[in-house]
N, C-alpha and C positions, 0 to 999 in steps of 0.2 A: 693373273691367276692368283687368287688368295691362297693362304696357307692350307686351309681345309681341302681345297680342290687339288692342290699340289700333292698333299698326302694321299688323297683318294687315287689320283693318277698313279702314284708310285706303288700303292698297294695293289691296284688292279694289274699293273705291269708285272710286278713280282709274282703275284699269285697265279697269273696265267703264263708265267715264264716268257713274257714278252709277246705273247700271242695277241692280246688285246691291248690297244694303246689309245688312251684318251689324249687328243691333241687340240691345240689352239688353231685358229683360222690360218695363220701364216704357216704353221707346221704342216697342216693339211695340204695347203697349196704346194709347199716344197716337196712333200712326199709324192704327190701326184706328178709334179714336174720330173722328179728323180726317176720314177717308174717309167714314164713315157720317154724320157731321154735315153734310158739304158736299154729299152726294149723296142722292137719293131711291132707295131700293131698290125695284125693280119686281118682282123674283122672287128668292126665297131657296130654295136647295136644300141639304139637310144629309143626309149619308149616312155610316153606319158602314162602314168598309172593314176587313174582318177576314181575308179569305182571297183567294187568287188569283181565284177564280170571281166575286168581287164586282166586279172591275174591268170585264170586258166588259158585265156587266149594268148597272152604273151608267153606263158610257160610252154604251151604247145608249139609255138613258133620257135622258141629257144631250143626245145628238144629236137625239132627237125633240123635246125641249123647245126647244133652240136653233133648230131648223129651223122652229119656229112663232112665234118672236119677231120681230115686224115690224122692229125696229131692226137685226137681224143676219141674218135668214133668207136674204137675197140674197148675203151675203158668205161664200161656201163656204170660202174660204181661212182666214178668221177662225174659223169653226166648227171646221175641221180643226186649227188651232193650239190652240184651247181643249181639244179632245179629246186631242190629243197631249200637251200639258202635263199634263192630268189623268192620263193613262195612265202617264206617266213618274214623276210624283211619288207617285201612289197605289202604284205598284209599289215605289218606295223605302220607303214606309211599311210595306209588308208585309215586304220583305226585311230591313229594318234595325230595325223596331220592332214587328213582329207586328200591324200594322194601326194604325188611327187614325180620326179624324173628318175627312171632306172636306166643305167648305161652298163653295157658289158663290152669288154675289150679282150679279144682272144689274141694272145701273143705267142711267140714260139715256145715258151716254157711255162706259161701260166694263163689263168683266166682271172681277170680283174672285174669285179662287179661294184658298181657305185650306186648308192641310193641317196637322193637329195630331196629334201622337203622343206617347206616353209612353215612348218607347224610351230608349236610353242617350245620345242626342244625337250630333251629328257631332263627331268629334275635332277640336278647334280647330286643332291643328297641320296637319290635312289639309284644312281649309277652302279654302286657296288652290288646292290640287289639284282639289278637288271643283268649285269655282266657275270656275276659270280654264283647266282642261285637260280632256282626255278621261280621266277617272280613275274607277276602280271599286275598291271594297274586296272585291268578290266575283270569284272566278275565272271564273264563267260569264257575265260581263258585259263588253261592250266599253267601257263607261264614257261613252257618248255622252249619256245621259239628261239630266243637268243642263245640259250645254252646249246641247242642243236647246231646253230650256226657256228658257234665257237668251237664245237667239237669237230666240225667238218672243214672249216676254213684253216688255212695255214697262218693267216694274219688278218686282223681286223683293226682298222683305224676308226675312231669315233670322234667327230667334231660336232658339238651341240651347244646351242645357246637359245635365247628367246627368239632368235631370227630363224631357227630351223635346225635340222640335223642332217649331217652328211656322214655316211658310212661307206667305207671302202674295204672290200674284202679281197683277199688274194688266195687263190688255190693253185698250187703247182701241178702241172699236168702229169709229170712223170713221177710223182711221189705217191 
C-alpha cells in the first residue's frame, strides 16, 4: 500500500471514528474469519445480483425472511436499515461492476452483509469523496447512497482493487 493510500485509509478511519475502514485483501479475509469464528451464523443467504430487476426481488425476499426472525422481527427500523443498505450497495454493484454476489449472515447479535463484485474497483483517489461526502460518478445519481449506508451501518469494511470490490457491513441487532 503506497503512502497516499495509507494516508487516505487513516483519514477515513479517523473522520468516521473507525466506522469505515479501507482494508487490503489479507486484512479483509482475516476480518471475515474473525467474525465467523466468534459468532454462530443462524441464517445464510447468498444471491447473484446481475440486473436491476434482481434488486426488488431479493429485497422482497429479504424482508420476508427478516420479518420472521425472532431476534429482529419487532425491530422494523433495523429491518428497514438492512433493506436500504442492501438496495444502495446492490445498485452500486450493478452500476459500477455489472453485478456481483450478495451474501447476508444473520447471527445472534448482528446482521452481516457482504457485496462482492469483479468490476474495476473504486478509484482510490475518489474513495474519500465516496465515503465522506455525497458523491457520485454517475450523472443520474445524487450520490447519497454510500453516505446513507454509512449512517445506518455500525461498521463498513471496504476492499477494492482493479480486480473488484468487496464491502462488508455490520449492523448490531440490539443497538
